KEKOLTI-694396 format. One record per residue (C-alpha): residue in three letters; x, z, y negated. Coordinates in nm, 2 decimals. Layout:
BEGIN
rest  X  Z  Y
ALA  X  Z  Y .
...
END
This chain:
BEGIN
rest  X  Z  Y
MET  -3.56  -9.54  2.17 .
ALA  -3.52  -9.19  2.29 .
ASP  -3.76  -9.03  2.53 .
LEU  -3.72  -8.67  2.42 .
ALA  -3.98  -8.53  2.66 .
TYR  -3.76  -8.61  2.96 .
GLY  -3.41  -8.61  2.79 .
ARG  -3.36  -8.98  2.86 .
VAL  -3.25  -9.26  2.64 .
ALA  -3.39  -9.60  2.73 .
ASP  -3.14  -9.88  2.79 .
ALA  -3.10  -10.11  2.50 .
ALA  -3.06  -10.42  2.72 .
PRO  -3.16  -10.47  3.08 .
ARG  -2.89  -10.51  3.34 .
THR  -2.76  -10.87  3.37 .
GLU  -2.66  -11.05  3.68 .
ALA  -2.29  -11.01  3.59 .
SER  -2.32  -10.63  3.56 .
LYS  -2.48  -10.60  3.90 .
GLN  -2.19  -10.78  4.06 .
THR  -1.93  -10.53  3.94 .
ARG  -2.05  -10.26  4.18 .
ARG  -1.79  -10.08  4.39 .
PHE  -1.79  -10.11  4.76 .
SER  -1.96  -9.82  4.93 .
VAL  -1.98  -9.71  5.29 .
PRO  -2.33  -9.65  5.42 .
LYS  -2.40  -9.27  5.47 .
PRO  -2.44  -9.28  5.85 .
LEU  -2.10  -9.44  5.89 .
LEU  -1.93  -9.21  5.64 .
GLY  -1.90  -8.93  5.89 .
TRP  -1.72  -9.15  6.14 .
LEU  -1.47  -9.29  5.89 .
LEU  -1.21  -9.01  5.89 .
PRO  -1.21  -8.96  6.27 .
ALA  -1.18  -9.33  6.32 .
LEU  -0.89  -9.35  6.08 .
ILE  -0.72  -9.05  6.25 .
ALA  -0.77  -9.22  6.59 .
LEU  -0.62  -9.55  6.47 .
ALA  -0.32  -9.37  6.32 .
TRP  -0.28  -9.17  6.64 .
GLU  -0.29  -9.49  6.85 .
GLY  -0.05  -9.66  6.62 .
ALA  0.20  -9.37  6.63 .
CYS  0.19  -9.37  7.01 .
ARG  0.23  -9.74  7.05 .
GLY  0.50  -9.75  6.79 .
GLY  0.71  -9.50  6.99 .
LEU  0.69  -9.23  6.72 .
VAL  0.53  -8.98  6.97 .
PRO  0.64  -8.94  7.33 .
PRO  0.35  -9.02  7.56 .
ASN  0.41  -8.71  7.77 .
LEU  0.35  -8.49  7.47 .
LEU  0.06  -8.68  7.31 .
PRO  -0.09  -8.97  7.50 .
ALA  -0.26  -9.25  7.31 .
PRO  -0.64  -9.24  7.28 .
SER  -0.66  -9.56  7.49 .
ALA  -0.46  -9.40  7.77 .
ILE  -0.69  -9.10  7.76 .
ALA  -1.00  -9.32  7.78 .
LEU  -0.86  -9.52  8.07 .
THR  -0.77  -9.20  8.26 .
LEU  -1.13  -9.06  8.20 .
TYR  -1.27  -9.39  8.33 .
ARG  -1.06  -9.38  8.64 .
LEU  -1.14  -9.02  8.71 .
ALA  -1.51  -9.09  8.67 .
ALA  -1.49  -9.40  8.90 .
ASN  -1.31  -9.19  9.17 .
GLY  -1.55  -8.90  9.14 .
ASP  -1.26  -8.66  9.06 .
LEU  -1.38  -8.60  8.71 .
TRP  -1.63  -8.33  8.82 .
LEU  -1.36  -8.15  9.01 .
HIS  -1.13  -8.14  8.71 .
LEU  -1.42  -8.04  8.47 .
GLY  -1.51  -7.76  8.71 .
ALA  -1.15  -7.63  8.71 .
THR  -1.13  -7.65  8.33 .
CYS  -1.46  -7.47  8.29 .
TYR  -1.35  -7.19  8.53 .
ARG  -1.03  -7.13  8.34 .
LEU  -1.22  -7.14  8.01 .
VAL  -1.48  -6.88  8.12 .
PHE  -1.21  -6.66  8.29 .
GLY  -0.99  -6.66  7.98 .
PHE  -1.29  -6.58  7.75 .
VAL  -1.41  -6.29  7.97 .
LEU  -1.05  -6.15  8.01 .
GLY  -0.98  -6.18  7.63 .
THR  -1.31  -6.02  7.54 .
ALA  -1.26  -5.73  7.78 .
LEU  -0.90  -5.66  7.67 .
GLY  -0.99  -5.70  7.30 .
THR  -1.28  -5.45  7.33 .
LEU  -1.05  -5.20  7.51 .
PHE  -0.77  -5.23  7.26 .
GLY  -1.02  -5.21  6.97 .
ALA  -1.18  -4.90  7.11 .
ALA  -0.84  -4.74  7.17 .
THR  -0.73  -4.82  6.81 .
ALA  -1.05  -4.68  6.67 .
ARG  -1.01  -4.35  6.86 .
ARG  -0.64  -4.30  6.76 .
ARG  -0.58  -4.03  6.50 .
TRP  -0.36  -4.14  6.22 .
HIS  -0.07  -3.91  6.13 .
ALA  -0.02  -3.78  5.78 .
ALA  0.28  -4.02  5.73 .
CYS  0.06  -4.32  5.79 .
SER  -0.21  -4.22  5.54 .
THR  -0.23  -4.36  5.20 .
ARG  -0.27  -4.03  5.02 .
END
């Protein structure tokens, strides 16, 4: 029988036990966001261990984790993090200053008649 007020049609027969068992496998929503990064990390690890990628160009995730653990255990991790943050901030400030100067110089430049679109 049709329920016209809501645009729904009632099921003719209730779901049986057999129809409930044909559901597809689904990943819980909280785990869905971790699925692609985990697959990428597994493929990365496999490529490194299989010798497809030289370890000096792209070390395996397990080697990176082991190095981070050793640096944290030594106490050297903070020294390296400080040096990295210094380079990051210095590069950002330098890039911002040069970009602003070149942008201002470009804006003040008068375009010749040969460069115009008229």
